[in-house]
Residue, then its C-alpha position, 0 to 999 in steps of 0.5 A: x777777941x777785940x780784934x774779932x769783934x772789930x772785924x765783925x762790926x766793920x763787916x756789918x757796917x760795910x754790908x749795910x752800906x752795900x745794902x743801901x746802895x742801888x744800881x741805876x742806868x740809862x741813856x741821855x739824848x738831845x731833846x730836839x734831835x733825840x741824838x745820843x749825847x756822849x760825855x754828859x756828866x751825871x752826878x749824884x747830888x751832894x755825894x761827889x759820886x758821878x760818871x759820864x755817858x759813853x759814845x752811845x749816850x749810855x751810863x750806869x752808876x752805883x748810887x750811895x744810900x744817901x743819894x736822892x737826886x741825879x744831876x745831868x749837865x752838858x756843855x750847850x745844854x740846860x742842866x737837869x735834875x731828876x729824883x731817883x726814887x724807886x726808878x732804876x732806868x732813866x731816859x733823859x732828854x736834855x734841852x738846849x741852853x739858848x744862852x750857850x747856843x748863842x755864844x757863837x754868832x755868824x757875822x760878815x766874813x767870820x764868827x764871833x763869841x756873842x759875849x764879845x760881840x759889840x754890835x746888834x745881831x739877832x740869831x735864829x738857830x736850827x732848833x727853831x727851824x726844825x720844829x715847824x714845816x716852813x715853805x721858805x726861809x723868809x717865813x722862818x724869820x717871821x716873829x723871831x727877831x727884834x727889829x725885823x718885820x716880815x710881811x707876807x704880801x699874799x697867801x699865794x704859794x711861793x709868792x713875794x714877801x717883804x722884810x723891813x729891818x728897823x723900818x723903811x728907809x727908801x722911796x725908789x730904791x729897795x728897802x729889802x735887806x741883803x741876803x748872804x747865803x754861805x758867804x754869797x750875796x745873792x739875787x733876791x729881788x721879787x721878779x717879774x710882777x707883770x702888768x695889767x695887759x694880761x701878758x706875764x705875771x699875776x698882776x702885782x703877784x711876784x715870785x719869791x726867789x728865796x723860796x728856792x732855798x730849802x729851809x731844812x738845809x739851814x743851820x742858822x740865820x743871823x740878822x745884822x741890824x746896826x751899822x757896826x754889824x752891816x757896814x762890812x757889806x757897805x754898799x748894800x747894807x743900809x736895809x740890814x743883812x740876813x746871813x744864812x748858814x747851811x748845815x755841814x757834816x761832822x767828823x766821825x758822826x754818820x747820820x741819815x735823816x728822813x723828814x716828811x709831812x703832808x696835809x691840806x690848807x684852806x681859807x678859814x671860814x671865819x675870815x671869809x667875807x660877808x656877801x649878800x645872798x640872792x634875795x638881799x642882792x635882788x632887793x639891793x640891785x633894784x634899789x641901785x637902778x632906781x637911783x640911776x640918772x638914765x633910768x632903766x631896769x636891770x637885766x631880768x637874769x640878775x633877778x633870779x632868786x632861785x639861784x644862790x651862787x656862793x662865789x667864794x665857795x666856787x673860788x676857794x678849795x681845800x688844797x693839798x700840801x706835802x714835803x719829803x726830804x732825805x739828808x745824810x751827814x758824816x765824814x772823817x777827821x779830814x773830810x766831812x759832808x752834808x747832802x740832801x734832796x727834797x720835794x715840796x708841793x703846795x697847791x693854792x687855796x684859789x683854784x689853778x694856783x700852786x707851787x712845787x720845788x725840787x732841791x738838792x744840796x751838797x756841802x763839803x769840807x776837806x782838810x788837805x793838810x795842816x795848812x790848807x783846807x777846801x770847802x764847797x757848797x752846791x745848791x740846785x733847785x727847780x721851782x715851779x709857780x702856777x699863778x692866777x691873776x690877782x690884785x691889780x688884774x682887771x678880772x682877779x678872782x678876789x677883786x671882781x670875781x667875788x662880786x659876781x651876781x649870786x643869781x647867776x650859776x657857774x654853768x648853764x644846763x648845757x654845761x656852758x659858762x654863764x656870763x654877766x649879761x649886764x656888765x659885758x666886761x665881767x668874766x665868769x670867775x671860775x672860767x677865768x681861774x680854770x682856762x688861762x695858764x700862767x706859769x713861772x719855772x725857776x732853775x737855780x744854781x747857787x754854789x760857792x767854793x773856797x780855800x783857806x791857807x794858814x801861814x801860821x797859827x795867827x795868819x791865814x788867807x781865804x779865797x772863794x768864788x761864788x756863782x748864783x745862776x737863775x733861769x726863769x721861764x714864764x708862759x702865759x696863755x689866754x684861750x680864745x674860747x671860754x673867756x670874754x677878754x680877746x674872745x675868739x682871738x686869745x693871747x699867748x706869751x713866753x719869756x725866758x730870763x737869765x740872771x747870772x751873778x758871780x763873786x770873788x772874795x779874797x781876804x787875810x785873817x789875823x788873830x793873836x793874843x799878845x798877853x792874857x789881857x789882850x787879844x786882837x783879830x783883823x781881816x783885810x780883803x778885796x771883793x769883786x761882784x758882777x751880775x748879767x741879766x738878759x731876757x727874751x719874750x714874744x707874744x702871739x694872738x689869733x689862736x684857733x682853739x683852746x687845746x694847744x696852749x703854746x705860742x707857736x699856735x698863734x697866727x699873728x705876732x703881736x709883740x717881741x722884745x729882748x734886753x741885756x743889762x749888767x752891773x758890777x761892784x768892786x769892794x775893799x773891806x777891813x775889820x778889827x776886833x780888840x778885846x782887853x781883859x774880856x771886859x772892854x771890846x772894840x770893833x771897827x769896820x771900814x769898807x770902800x765900794x765902787x758901783x757901776x750904777x752911779x755917776x763918774x763923780x760918785x762911783x765910790x763911797x766909804x762906809x766906816x763903823x765903830x762899836x764898843x762894849x763894856x762887860x760889867x759882869x766881869x768887873x770885881x764888884x759884879x762877881x757872885x752877886x747872885x742875880x746877874x750872870x752876864x751884863x754888857x753895855x754896847x754902843x755903835x755908830x756907822x754908815x752903810x749904803x744902798x745901790x738898789x736902783x735900775x741899771x744905767x740911770x746915771x746915763x742918758x737913756x733912749x727907748x728903742x723900737x719906736x716908730x714915727x712916720x713909718x721910720x724906726x728910731x729912738x725915744x728920749x727916756x731917762x736923763x742921767x747925771x754923772x753926779x748921781x750918788x749913793x743913798x747913805x744910812x747913818x745909824x746910832x745904836x745903844x744896847x744892853x745884854x744881860x742874864x738873870x737868875x743863873x741864865x734863866x732870863x736872857x735879854x738883848x735890848x737896843x735903842x737906835x736912830x737910823x737916818x737915811x739921806x741923799x735918797x735915790x728918787x725918780x722925779x719927773x722933768x719938763x717934757x720940753x727937755x725931751x726926756x720923761x724923768x731922771x734920778x736924783x739924790x734928795x731928801x732924808x728919812x729917819x727911823x728910830x726905835x726900841x727893840x728887845x729880845x727876851x728868852x726865859x727858862x720858866x720851868x726845868x726838870x721833868x716838865x720844861x717850859x721855855x719862852x722867847x719874846x721879841x718886841x719892836x717900837x719904831x717911828x718913821x718920819x720923812x725929815x726933808x723933801x726939798x722938791x715937795x710932796x711925792x704921791x703914790x698908790x691907787x688914786x695917789x692915796x699915799x704921800x711922802x711929806x716932810x714931818x710925816x711917816x712915809x707912805x701916810x694915807x692922803x684923802x678925804x675925811x668921811x663925816x657920815x651919811x647925810x640923813x636926807x640924801x643918803x650920800x656920804x658927806x666929807x669934812x672940807x678944809x673950812x670945816x664945812x661938809x660937802x662932796x670930795x671934789x677939791x684937792x685942798x680938802x684932802x688930809x692925812x687919814x692914816x699911817x701904814x707904818x706899825x708902831x709896834x710889832x713882834x712875836x712870842x714863842x712858848x716851847x713845852x716838853x714833858x717826857x717824850x712830848x713836845x709842844x710849841x705855840x708861836x704868835x706874831x703881833x702888829x699894833x698901831x697900824x692903819x690899812x687901806x682896805x681897797x678890797x672893801x671899795x669893790x664891795x661897798x662902792x655902790x656904783x656897779x650896775x650888777x655887782x654883788x656887795x657886802x652884807x652891810x648893804x642890808x642896813x643902807x640908807x633907804x629913805x629921808x630921815x634914815x640914820x646909818x653908816x652905809x650910804x645908798x647906792x650911787x650909780x653914775x657917781x664916785x663920790x661915795x667911793x672917794x679915797x677917804x677914811x671910809x676905807x682906812x681900818x685898824x690893821x693891828x692883829x695878833x696871829x697864832x702863827x704855828x701850833x705844833x705837838x710832837x712825840x718822840x719814841x722812847x729810847x728803849x723802842x728806838x734801840x729795838x728798831x735800830x734807829x736813833x730817833x723817830x718823832x711824829x708831829x702835827x702842826x697848824x699854821x696860821x691857826x687864828x687871827x685876832x683883828x678888827x680888820x674886815x679884809x681876808x687878812x691884815x698882813x698885806x702889802x699889795x703894791x709892793x713895787x711902789x716905794x711910797x704905797x704900802x699897807x694896802x689890801x688890794x684884793x690880796x690872795x688870802x693867807x690859808x690855814x694849814x694842817x699837817x702831820x709829819x714824821x722825822x726819822x734819823x738812822 
């Protein structure tokens, strides 16, 4: 009987236990790509019951009665806990754990575990690149990395961008970083800025050659900053190195992805400039003529208040933007592939400007045998720039077009263009934008093929051959009718430029663990690189009519030119990494470079570096402290170089095509020197990496001192020598500062909130200039002087407006007030080097929604607003001006900050503090809202993922700067002059709607 009772009791207990259990199921995907995640661990908290997802990311689980919470964990993903409640089906989207994502970092000639990295490297992962529509890889870097300042020189589509890694280091050599795309150091200079003769280029508008790379193909971007990281690239690494790694296929994982977006851009209404309307203009222009020394009166056509033309409205437009991409990835265990095709088209917000790009990429990896592996990368792009004259051009829409008289219509009643009757050199702004053509088409082939042979598990040999071929065809046509310049004559020009770069690298790799406590890896290599540059251009005038805009229609050959240049580098490089107990880390680099650009006595230079790190978190006294998960101290020292100067300046050069007394000949030009040597940067770095609260907070912080000596400077020499200038090594510039990057997981669970913040404090100083001051910029308003930041503004100090005369008074050297006439009265009036810059990004996820806001900021910087000069100079006999003229001085005794008009005098317009403004800003760079379809729907549609999103780029700018945009660098080709707004193309606000689909 007892046995029967015991059996009944156990049966009841078992029955109740089964009754308390529940069955749950679901699917786990990644948050960014919504891809199924196999092998995810699902644990019922505090029970020991668990399961893993299958190949489709699906799971089913029997939950004990005591189970209240499911815990989802996966390598590389942030752990997520979900309360069970009454729910039986779960759709879980795991977010990437940034700390784990950053563990593998691409460095020169290989990769490293970030935990064992002793140098300063910033990483921008693919998850940060796929969220927002980006026209070029350089814009993908903006505000994302400590110590890296990205300045969009203008808003022209496909236009040039300046990047500074830990400050400006040079005067006449380039300060741009080296770009290495899939192992190939590429030609990335801003090409063909043209000039003011209306031949090629958009005045100072350049071509962003890197816009030919499709950002959607990029897997990660690493920025090497300290010398320990950059010295492996030696001769060209003093300005930092940007490593771009494109996407590759994965075995047994076949996917097809479609990405498309479309929208429009516009110049924000709140950023448009305040001009006088017709009534205010007429009153102003009559006042101006009353001060004209010669007397007279304005042309009556200027006084017609029945017309009120808004030239900004006529200049700017809503412009379409669209992008379509298809990519496929997959492969077997032996062969993997990634391929993509794309089309991008962005019209400019200024009429008749725009940019479009066709792109194709194929990346292949093939394991031929256990010892031999092949890889290949092929990128083909065709990019087309449609440009307008801007910045330094005499009739740029922003410089002269917007100050056209508002009392003049665009066309008369007969449909003819209307021109300024007073100033006969002024063009009709709309005609000037509409009739000329100025295009640049770039066909680029970037390819790299390589093979790796493993002699053993420890020793392998890698060889690769890379090619960067770029052909740029530029065409310019100024019609003979409809514009004033060369009226009845016209001008046509064509230029074809070819840049062919090839690279061969060969190196041995060795990696060995000698003991559980010791690991060692090293590389030893040899590299050859050569670039061949050639161009041919021709010009014609005397075109019969506007309808045939090709050069052959011109009647007279007005010019022709051609040229060939080449340069080469041979390099020997090595690196050693040593790891002891995973606590003490050592990295040493040594590179020797020989460049054709330097004199026979200094062709070769040596670039060593060393870095050490101590992982305190691995020490016994730091274990299980409950606060710090990872703590690493780093320090480094090293040398890197700069060879970015014109070719052949180490030799005596003559200019051909000269004619004297009807006889052809050559003119002495550059006096070269065999002693010309490298510009060398020595850098010290002290850094710390740490993680807190179970990796909820991760910080990278560095203090650096960067000294660049033996500056490559072009100097004028006495004409009695028979030459005009020479390059020499002199002077030193220092950059020192503090930078940090912070990543935090603020909230986890159903609602996820992550933040990324970076901030840099940099101080730039010219340490020595043995030959004295160097001047640059318009009116020599930039100066390089010992003890000052490079490019400081140099001019007169405005005191105010004299209440009796209405003219601006300036503070002279002796403290008195007067006119800006003497050079010795000029002072330092501003600093274009920012004291602070950085960015902040917030990513939020809730169920299937994602939301991100990215901000960029710059502080403690002055800008020279040369655009304001055109609006407030007050000497042009017909030009419109800023609405500030309505509070101008009118009669003796008036107290105001706006002087009277001063025709015949440039005193009020002198280079002075009147045009220097605070350029600090905070920009809401990108705002994106996305929604991914739930798994239950995507499975019915037979797709892996479908996400729709909308984005606003350049959403808003908070600044005191009175120009269109505080992010300017008009004179980017001048090594001293920067921080200048010289009628820059405004940056647009862009609205887009897009869709991502993965099959």
